[in-house]
C-alpha angles and dihedrals in degrees: 000000000000110000119195123206120207126180124188124218103268092058101028092118089069094056095100093051093048093045095051093045092049093048092048091057105037107032093070086055090058097257125134123225120210115191112212093175151185082211098188141356088257096059112134091224109062122199124205119206088256090057090046088057092047092049091048089053092049092051095047097042093047095047091240087124134023096200136017130211112196140141147153137212094308099008090235098101094047090049093050092047094049093048090053088077135071122264093015119117106180125181128202105234124189104159141011094270089055089052095049096046094044090052096045101036105030100025093206131170102225141036133200117211131198104243096178109025108080092354100138136108111000093018092133090051091051089051091050093050091045092053092046092054094040093057098033106132124309116345126225095045094127135245126256094022094235088062096055098104098050091040093053090045092052091049090056091048091052092049090054092047091053090053089059098041097048133058119222121284097247091056089050092050092051095048102038121096102284095213089054089050095046091051091052094055101036098088115132094251100036098097093045095049103031104048092045091058106027114120098186113082094191094054091044093051093050094048091050087057092050092050095043 
């Protein structure tokens, strides 16, 4: 699995800590971590939590990433932004039990973490335990086990609802504010990471035009 990390501007200084903790947990499981930044609070290209959500949607809809880890001060804004887009199911995760139940019950493809609220002593340990529970075995297996059938059924229903309530990603990219879009994909490593892994030619072609 290719897991993308995205930090918005208010919590960019924590990118290195989150990145190293995530790698420590998931690389031994055979997963790859791709760090899309922001890498520091001084980065020239600054991402808002709305742009973090947009970037997450681009990565997931194009196949450039299989999972996205993002967040903001409380995690709420990043979650709401990510869930504004098609084919993104983002959970708000505060602790390891959130992570485990979101993975097993909701079977999503992104999480938003609070990187300021409650981020004190032991924050790196909480991150480690969250990532361990999030990527513990196969997701979507249900919790508790006697609820597995209705939970899996509801997940499929939600996926079908999102197909109706969202337009496709290319249409969104063409109609969204182009400066907002350009800011979301202008990070120093975006071209290097994205175009090497993108599986959607139409999205790739349009974003090349935006960046030209």
